[in-house]
N, CA, C and O of each residue as an XYZ file, in Angstrom:
336
protein
N      15.947      1.468    -13.489
C      15.851      2.597    -12.584
C      16.552      2.230    -11.282
O      16.369      1.116    -10.791
N      17.323      3.102    -10.726
C      18.100      2.798     -9.528
C      17.441      3.268     -8.247
O      17.971      2.993     -7.170
N      16.344      3.942     -8.303
C      15.667      4.413     -7.104
C      14.347      5.049     -7.470
O      13.931      5.012     -8.627
N      13.684      5.636     -6.480
C      12.408      6.285     -6.756
C      12.581      7.431     -7.743
O      13.650      8.039     -7.805
N      11.525      7.736     -8.527
C      11.633      8.851     -9.471
C      11.800     10.172     -8.738
O      11.328     10.326     -7.611
N      12.470     11.123     -9.377
C      12.651     12.446     -8.783
C      11.686     13.421     -9.432
O      11.538     13.450    -10.654
N      11.043     14.205     -8.613
C      10.181     15.269     -9.114
C      11.068     16.443     -9.514
O      12.237     16.500     -9.132
N      10.522     17.365    -10.274
C      11.293     18.512    -10.763
C      11.827     19.373     -9.627
O      12.777     20.129     -9.832
N      11.247     19.281     -8.442
C      11.655     20.113     -7.315
C      12.849     19.558     -6.553
O      13.273     20.161     -5.568
N      13.405     18.429     -6.977
C      14.500     17.808     -6.244
C      14.014     16.866     -5.157
O      14.815     16.340     -4.384
N      12.722     16.652     -5.093
C      12.164     15.699     -4.132
C      12.136     14.313     -4.759
O      11.946     14.171     -5.966
N      12.325     13.312     -3.945
C      12.081     11.944     -4.387
C      10.614     11.654     -4.094
O      10.091     12.037     -3.048
N       9.964     10.981     -5.020
C       8.555     10.644     -4.870
C       8.423      9.133     -4.928
O       8.953      8.485     -5.830
N       7.710      8.580     -3.957
C       7.468      7.136     -3.937
C       5.953      6.928     -3.966
O       5.228      7.430     -3.107
N       5.495      6.186     -4.959
C       4.079      5.838     -5.090
C       3.947      4.333     -4.978
O       4.730      3.594     -5.574
N       2.981      3.881     -4.235
C       2.682      2.451     -4.200
C       1.236      2.272     -3.808
O       0.568      3.213     -3.381
N       0.765      1.055     -3.959
C      -0.594      0.793     -3.521
C      -0.554     -0.328     -2.501
O       0.296     -1.217     -2.558
N      -1.485     -0.267     -1.573
C      -1.564     -1.256     -0.506
C      -3.011     -1.712     -0.388
O      -3.930     -0.894     -0.403
N      -3.208     -3.016     -0.272
C      -4.549     -3.555     -0.079
C      -4.879     -3.449      1.398
O      -4.186     -4.019      2.241
N      -5.945     -2.715      1.709
C      -6.238     -2.597      3.140
C      -7.131     -3.724      3.600
O      -7.808     -4.365      2.797
N      -7.128     -3.958      4.883
C      -7.655     -5.215      5.393
C      -9.085     -5.163      5.882
O      -9.528     -6.123      6.512
N      -9.814     -4.137      5.642
C     -11.167     -4.056      6.184
C     -12.138     -5.081      5.605
O     -12.805     -5.782      6.367
N     -12.234     -5.188      4.301
C     -13.300     -5.983      3.687
C     -13.073     -7.496      3.788
O     -13.985     -8.208      4.208
N     -11.921     -8.004      3.429
C     -11.719     -9.452      3.341
C     -10.778     -9.994      4.411
O     -10.287    -11.116      4.293
N     -10.527     -9.219      5.435
C      -9.591     -9.654      6.464
C     -10.099    -10.917      7.150
O     -11.248    -10.978      7.587
N      -9.236    -11.922      7.242
C      -9.567    -13.156      7.932
C     -10.259    -14.191      7.065
O     -10.599    -15.269      7.552
N     -10.476    -13.888      5.781
C     -11.098    -14.868      4.885
C     -10.029    -15.439      3.954
O      -8.985    -14.819      3.752
N     -10.285    -16.601      3.397
C      -9.307    -17.245      2.526
C      -8.324    -18.070      3.350
O      -8.538    -18.298      4.541
N      -7.256    -18.511      2.715
C      -6.221    -19.302      3.384
C      -5.207    -18.364      4.016
O      -4.589    -17.549      3.331
N      -5.041    -18.485      5.333
C      -4.126    -17.606      6.068
C      -2.707    -18.170      6.031
O      -2.499    -19.366      6.236
N      -1.725    -17.288      5.766
C      -0.312    -17.666      5.757
C       0.488    -16.935      6.832
O       1.707    -17.089      6.899
N      -0.171    -16.149      7.667
C       0.496    -15.389      8.712
C       0.899    -14.012      8.217
O       0.926    -13.765      7.011
N       1.214    -13.112      9.144
C       1.644    -11.742      8.842
C       0.636    -11.006      7.959
O       1.020    -10.227      7.087
N      -0.676    -11.262      8.193
C      -1.769    -10.626      7.443
C      -1.733    -10.942      5.950
O      -2.140    -10.118      5.132
N      -1.244    -12.139      5.588
C      -1.234    -12.587      4.196
C      -2.290    -13.680      4.049
O      -2.289    -14.674      4.775
N      -3.199    -13.466      3.083
C      -4.290    -14.402      2.824
C      -4.361    -14.711      1.340
O      -4.108    -13.842      0.505
N      -4.704    -15.950      1.011
C      -4.867    -16.345     -0.388
C      -6.341    -16.296     -0.764
O      -7.195    -16.859     -0.080
N      -6.618    -15.610     -1.867
C      -7.967    -15.509     -2.428
C      -7.871    -15.826     -3.915
O      -7.134    -15.152     -4.635
N      -8.587    -16.819     -4.385
C      -8.627    -17.119     -5.812
C      -7.272    -17.393     -6.425
O      -7.034    -17.035     -7.578
N      -6.374    -18.025     -5.675
C      -5.060    -18.366     -6.203
C      -4.005    -17.275     -6.048
O      -2.863    -17.461     -6.468
N      -4.371    -16.139     -5.451
C      -3.420    -15.040     -5.248
C      -3.233    -14.783     -3.759
O      -4.206    -14.651     -3.017
N      -1.991    -14.713     -3.329
C      -1.694    -14.356     -1.943
C      -1.587    -12.837     -1.853
O      -0.865    -12.206     -2.625
N      -2.315    -12.262     -0.905
C      -2.390    -10.811     -0.760
C      -2.007    -10.432      0.662
O      -2.514    -11.009      1.624
N      -1.109     -9.458      0.792
C      -0.755     -8.912      2.108
C      -1.723     -7.774      2.392
O      -1.750     -6.774      1.674
N      -2.516     -7.935      3.444
C      -3.509     -6.926      3.813
C      -2.906     -5.988      4.848
O      -2.452     -6.426      5.905
N      -2.905     -4.682      4.536
C      -2.216     -3.688      5.352
C      -3.174     -2.928      6.250
O      -4.138     -2.341      5.758
N      -2.933     -2.922      7.563
C      -3.668     -1.985      8.417
C      -3.094     -0.577      8.209
O      -1.939     -0.436      7.809
N      -3.876      0.441      8.471
C      -3.430      1.815      8.233
C      -2.171      2.143      9.037
O      -1.305      2.864      8.541
N      -2.050      1.635     10.256
C      -0.861      1.959     11.053
C       0.415      1.416     10.419
O       1.484      1.999     10.604
N       0.329      0.312      9.675
C       1.507     -0.206      8.968
C       1.867      0.698      7.791
O       3.047      0.942      7.538
N       0.861      1.196      7.070
C       1.110      2.151      5.984
C       1.846      3.367      6.538
O       2.815      3.835      5.941
N       1.385      3.875      7.677
C       2.040      5.023      8.307
C       3.468      4.681      8.739
O       4.379      5.486      8.547
N       3.671      3.502      9.318
C       5.002      3.095      9.785
C       5.978      2.931      8.626
O       7.158      3.255      8.762
N       5.500      2.432      7.485
C       6.371      2.248      6.324
C       6.804      3.575      5.714
O       7.739      3.615      4.914
N       6.133      4.655      6.083
C       6.496      5.982      5.592
C       7.586      6.618      6.458
O       7.972      7.761      6.213
N       8.082      5.905      7.453
C       9.090      6.466      8.355
C      10.269      7.033      7.568
O      10.869      6.340      6.746
N      10.591      8.287      7.824
C      11.689      8.956      7.136
C      11.232      9.684      5.881
O      12.003     10.450      5.304
N      10.012      9.467      5.452
C       9.414     10.120      4.280
C       8.248     10.973      4.763
O       7.748     10.770      5.870
N       7.815     11.921      3.946
C       6.610     12.680      4.238
C       5.448     11.971      3.560
O       5.453     11.779      2.343
N       4.462     11.585      4.342
C       3.287     10.918      3.801
C       2.358     12.001      3.253
O       1.644     12.661      4.008
N       2.378     12.174      1.930
C       1.626     13.247      1.281
C       0.139     12.941      1.171
O      -0.706     13.801      1.419
N      -0.168     11.697      0.792
C      -1.572     11.365      0.560
C      -1.775      9.861      0.627
O      -0.935      9.080      0.178
N      -2.902      9.475      1.195
C      -3.361      8.090      1.160
C      -4.776      8.143      0.583
O      -5.717      8.568      1.254
N      -4.911      7.707     -0.667
C      -6.180      7.794     -1.393
C      -6.818      6.413     -1.468
O      -6.220      5.486     -2.013
N      -8.030      6.264     -0.926
C      -8.741      4.991     -0.954
C      -9.476      4.825     -2.282
O     -10.079      5.771     -2.790
N      -9.420      3.599     -2.846
C     -10.185      3.299     -4.056
C     -10.464      1.803     -4.109
O      -9.885      1.035     -3.341
N     -11.345      1.388     -5.011
C     -11.683     -0.024     -5.189
C     -11.403     -0.433     -6.618
O     -11.495      0.379     -7.539
N     -11.056     -1.719     -6.800
C     -10.886     -2.260     -8.151
C     -11.184     -3.743     -8.143
O     -11.121     -4.391     -7.099
N     -11.503     -4.271     -9.286
C     -11.675     -5.702     -9.441
C     -13.063     -6.200     -9.108
O     -13.960     -5.434     -8.754
N     -13.213     -7.520     -9.233
C     -14.506     -8.155     -9.056
C     -14.903     -8.367     -7.602
O     -16.092     -8.499     -7.315
N     -13.956     -8.403     -6.681
C     -14.309     -8.708     -5.293
C     -15.223     -7.659     -4.665
O     -16.145     -8.127     -3.997
N     -15.148     -6.387     -4.747
C     -14.009     -5.580     -5.178
C     -12.946     -5.508     -4.090
O     -13.219     -5.731     -2.911
N     -11.745     -5.194     -4.512
C     -10.644     -5.011     -3.564
C     -10.566     -3.545     -3.173
O     -10.658     -2.656     -4.019
N     -10.398     -3.312     -1.899
C     -10.192     -1.951     -1.417
C      -8.695     -1.723     -1.269
O      -7.988     -2.504     -0.632
N      -8.233     -0.642     -1.869
C      -6.802     -0.343     -1.904
C      -6.564      1.091     -1.462
O      -7.477      1.916     -1.419
N      -5.318      1.355     -1.139
C      -4.849      2.719     -0.911
C      -3.763      3.018     -1.927
O      -2.870      2.198     -2.138
N      -3.828      4.177     -2.557
C      -2.706      4.670     -3.354
C      -1.941      5.615     -2.428
O      -2.470      6.634     -1.983
N      -0.715      5.267     -2.154
C       0.088      5.983     -1.156
C       1.127      6.829     -1.879
O       1.871      6.320     -2.717
N       1.180      8.114     -1.560
C       2.172      9.036     -2.134
C       3.046      9.557     -1.000
O       2.553     10.116     -0.021
N       4.357      9.361     -1.153
C       5.326      9.821     -0.166
C       6.408     10.628     -0.867
O       6.725     10.374     -2.029
N       6.967     11.592     -0.165
C       8.066     12.368     -0.728
C       9.216     12.440      0.267
O       9.049     12.267      1.474
N      10.392     12.704     -0.298
C      11.595     12.839      0.507
C      12.399     13.998     -0.091
O      12.781     13.952     -1.261
N      12.652     15.020      0.700
C      13.446     16.153      0.217
C      14.911     15.771      0.157
O      15.420     15.082      1.040
N      15.589     16.224     -0.892
C      17.020     15.971     -1.039
C      17.771     17.259     -1.065
O      18.997     17.257     -1.183
């Protein structure tokens, strides 16, 4: 794939998930830039303002909070669109 998928309307759609930093922020081995190692995995913990900043130039359609895993991890499913 050479870029984000296109919706039928001619919009580009970008979906990603981001681990937010509320629950485990500051725990584990710190590597700087909000990256922490937990259980052998390095995770970049995103503050909400960074999620918003990364949407620059795109329309931020939805930020859906959810949890997964044994910790549990709190994540955001981020949906962005770009009209073409």
